[in-house]
N, C-alpha and C positions, 0 to 999 in steps of 0.2 A: 447810432442814429438810424441806421438801416433796420436793425432789429426792432427798434422802437416803432418805426413806421409800419413794419410788417405786422407787429403785434396789435398796434392801434387799429389799422384798417381791417384786420381779421376780426377783432372783437366788435368793432363798429358795424361791420357787415352782419355778424351773428345777431346783434341786437335788432337790426332792421328785419332780419328774417323772422325772428321771434315775434315782433310786433305785426309783421305782415300775416303770419299764420293765425295769430289771434284775431286780427281784423277780418280776415277772410272767413274764419269760422263764425265770428259774431254776426256778420252782416250777410253771409252767404253770397259773397262777391262773385259776379260773373267774370267771364274772360276779359271783357273790355275794361271793367272797373279794376280788376286785378292788374292788368297791364299798365293802366294809368298810375296806380299806386307803386308798382315796381319801378317805373321810369322816374317818378318823383324821388323814391328812396335811393336809386342809383345816383341821381343828381346830388342828393344830400351827402352820400358817401364820398363822392368826388369833390365836394365843395371845398375842403381845405386845399386840395391841389389846384383847383381853379382859382381860388383867392390868391395863392402865391404866384400863379402865372400872371394874373392881372397886375399884381404889385410889381413883378419883374419887368413888365412892359409899360409901367407907369400909367395904367388905366385905373386911377385911384377911385373915381366915383363908382364904377362897377365893382371894384374890389370891396369898397365899404358896404355897398348894398348886399353883396353876396356874403360878406362877413356877418352882418346882422342876421340875415336869413339862415345861413348855414350853421352858425354857432348857437343861435337861439334854438334852432331845431335840435342841435346836439344836447343841450341842456334839457329841453322838453322831452326828448326821447329817453334820456336817462331816468327822468322822473316817471315817465309812463311805464318803462320796463320795471322799475322798482314797484310801482303800484300793481302791475299785472302779476308780478311774482308773489306779492303779499296776498293778492286775491286767490292765486293758485293754491297757496298754502292753506288759506282759509277754506277753500272748497274741498281740499283733501281732508281737513279736519272734520268738516261737515259730513263728507262721505263716510269716513270711518265712524263718526258718531251715529250716522244713520244705520250702519251695519250692527252696531253694538246696542243702540237704544231701542226701546219698543216702537212698534209702528205708531204713527200719529204723533211722534215727539216733535219738539220745536225744531231740532236740527233737520229732521226730514222735511218739515214744512218749509223752512227757509231755502233748502236746496231745491225744492220744487217751485217756489215762487219766483226766484231770481233766475233769469235766463243768461246765457253767455253774452248776449248783446247788452243786457243790463249791467253785468259786471264790467264789460269793456267800457261802457259809457261812464260808469262811476270812476274808473281809473283815468279815463280821458279827461273828465271834468276836473277832478282833483289836481291832476298834473298841470292842466291849463291854468287853474287858479294859483297854484304855487309858482308857476313860471311868471305870471303877471306880478305877484307879490315879490318874487325874487328880483325882478327888474327894479322895483322901488327900493328894496333892501340894498342892492348893489350901489345905488346912488347916494345912500345916506352914510357919510363918512363919520365914524366916531373916533374917540380918543381913548386909548388904553393907557392908564397912568400906573406906573410902578415906582416904588421908592426903595433905594438900596443904601444902607448905612455902611460906611467904610472909614477906617482910620487913615487910609492913604490919601484922603482928600483934605487939603488945608481948610480950616474954618473960614478963611478969607474968601474962598470961592464957593462956599456951600450956601445953598444947594446949587449943583451944576445941572443945568437942564439940557438933556440930550434928547433930540427928537429923531426917531427912526421911521423911515418909510421903506416898504419892501413890496416887491411884486406888483408894481403899478401897471406894467404892461402897456405903456403908451404905444399906440399904433392905430389900427383902423377903427377900433371901437372906443377905447379909452382916449378921449380927445380933450378939447378945450374945457367944456363944462365940468368934466370929472376932475381934470387936473386942477382947475380953479378951486373946486371944493376941497381937494386934498391940501392944496397950498394955503387955503383959508384956515384950515385947522393947524397947519404948521406955523403960520404967522401968529395965531392966537396963543400958541404954546410958548412963544418967545424963546426960541432955543438959543443956548450958548454954543451948541454943537449940533450939526445937522448931518445925518447919515442915511445912505441908501444901501441896503443889503441885497442888491441884485434884482434882475428882471425889471429894471426901470423901463426899458424899451422892449418892444415885441413887433418887429416888422421893419419896413423901410422907413428910415428917418429923414429922407431927403426933403419931405414937406413939413417937418415938425419943428422948424426953427422958432416959431412963435411960442411953442410949448416950452422950449428951452429957456426962453425969456421969462416965462412964468416961474420956473424953478430958480432962475437967477435973481429973482427979486428978494430972496431971503439972504441976509448977510450976518450970520452969527459971529460973535467975537472970536471964537476959537476955530472957525472954518467949517468946511463941508467936505465930507469924504465918502467915497463910494467903492463898491466892489462889483465884480461881474456875477451874473447868474447864468443859468443854462441858456436862457432865451437871448442873452446878448450874443452868444455864439450862433444860435439859430438865425438871428436877424442879420448877422454879419458883424464880427467882433470889431473891425476897424471903424465902421460907421457908428456902431453903438458906443464905443469909447469916445469917439469924437463928439457925439451928441451929449454924453454925460459931462465931458469937460466943458463944452459950450454952456451947459447948465450951471457951471460954476463949481463943480465937484473936483476934488483931487482924487484921482484913481489910485487905489492901493492894490497892486497885483503881485502878491508875494512880497510885500514891503511893510515897513514899520514907519510910523510918524509920531513924533512927540508933540503933545499939546501942553505947553507950559512946562512946569517942573513936576507935574502931578499925575499926568495921564499919558499912556502910550497906546496907540491904535495899531493893531496888526490886521492887515487885510489880505485875504487869500482869493485866488481865482477859483471859479467853479470847476468841479471835476469834468464838466463837459468840454473844457479846453483841451487842446492837444497836449499830450504828455502828462496829463493829470488823470489820476484814477481815484475812484472812491475809496476812502480809507488810507490813502497815501499820506502819512503824517510826517514824512521826511522834511519837507520844506517848513511845515508848521512847527515841527520840533526845533529846527534850527533857528527860526525866528523867535520862538518863545524862550530858547535857551540863552539868548543874549541878555546881558545884565539889565535889570529893570530900574535900578536906582530907587527902589521903593515906590515906584509909580503904580497907579491903578492900571491894570492891563485889560484892554478892551479888544476882544477878538471878533472879527467880522468874517463869517462864513455863511454863504447863501443857504446851504443845506444844513439842517440841524444834526449833523454827524459830530459826535464827541469822541475825540481820540483819548483813550485812557491814559496814555503817556503824557498828555498835555494837562491833565488835572493837577491843580495846584500851581500851574505856571501862568494861568490867566484868571482874572477875577470874574469877568462876565463875557460870555459869548452871545452875540446877537445874530440871529438867523431868520429865515423866512421860508420860501419855497412851497409851503404846503397849503396856504390859503385857508387853514382850518377845515380843509375838505371842500370848501366853497359851496357845494350843494349837498345838503344832508340827503341821504345817509352816506355819502362818499367818504366822510371822515373815518368810517370804520375800516375801509380799505386802506386809507392812508396810515392808520395806526398799526397795521400789520407790518409796515416797513419802517415807520418812524413812531415808536411809542410816545416820545416826547414831541407832540405835534402842535401844541399851541400853549402860550402862556409862559410863566416863570417857573423854573425847576432848580432846586438846590442840588448840586452835585457833590461829590466827595472832595475833600481837601480844600474847602472854602471857595470852590468855583461854582458859578451859576450859569444857567442857559436860559435865554429868553427867545421864544419862537413867535414871530409876528403872525397875526392872522392875515396879513396882506392888505394893501391899500387900494388895489384895483381888482380886475378880473382877468382870468385867462380864458380864451374861448368864449363860452356863453356869457353874455352880459347879465348874468343871474347869480345871486348869492342867496342861499336859503339856510337859515339858522347858523350863519357864519358871516356876520356883518363886517364890512371892511373897516380897518383901523389905521390910524396914525398913532404911534407909540411915543409917550413922553416918559423918559426915564429920569428920575431925580436922584442924583448922587448926593448924599448928605454926610457931612462930617460927623464922625463918631469917635469917641476916645477908645 
């Protein structure tokens, strides 16, 4: 966690410095204007720490205001930096074209017409428009439906409707209206089984009792199960688990649960937990090695890490964590670490992996080209 915070704030500060230098060059900022911009940027860099302190001392109204301002700025800054980098690359191409092509060419003319200020204003305007659109996209909860045929499901219970939510991040930003929309889609899906694959909460849960009631309104005939994500540990594992249980879920923390005579759910804690490390398949292997009795094995892991030794021992792994990148083009960075970053993947030995796009937002209340989803998995009997 310490290394993550050091890396995050170092990178975040570097992005601010890059934008500051671009803005100063574009507008020829004087000392006073530069000082104002620097102070604002320092405030935004410190915003995540300030928000946590407001939460710690139960100053929720200020924490929520600061969260909206600070995290929206984070998303906007990321888009602005991406836009400025694209423009820098474009200007490099124009410069090289100007050197290679004859005088009076189109490339040379474009380079002469557009000033640094014009380029900056273009990036600023596009980033602002995308941020506004991203706020609307984040609030429109869709449904991703997949169908899986299996001989392990009796015809009498086919199709079995499993609804998955993941990465809701209930906290200062994702509140009543967003949770209500998510649960509206869950109810319309009419689940037989309701699952949460981690990061249900993100922050202090002391004032979120009414949101637990919204989650408690769904009563599937085969129950509700949940696992931890990394943010349950960041928020405080004890209070996060208590909130999840209050919402009506049975927590699976390195445990198995049988659903009827046809399905077994295996749930694992996130590697952010103490004593857990990424890629440690020991507990997973022990749980999957137990006799299945011919049941369909559903493996719940917050992160889409697939243990090679587990292939063939589970039928379907449900994961989340990645939000489909949340704000394009961040998905390209995500795919460097998690090549299977969204959707359904066929694995070896008749195992499959489904990675949810996420139902909420982390940090910026923005999603761009990565709409939030509730997932409906239909298990269908097949000979």
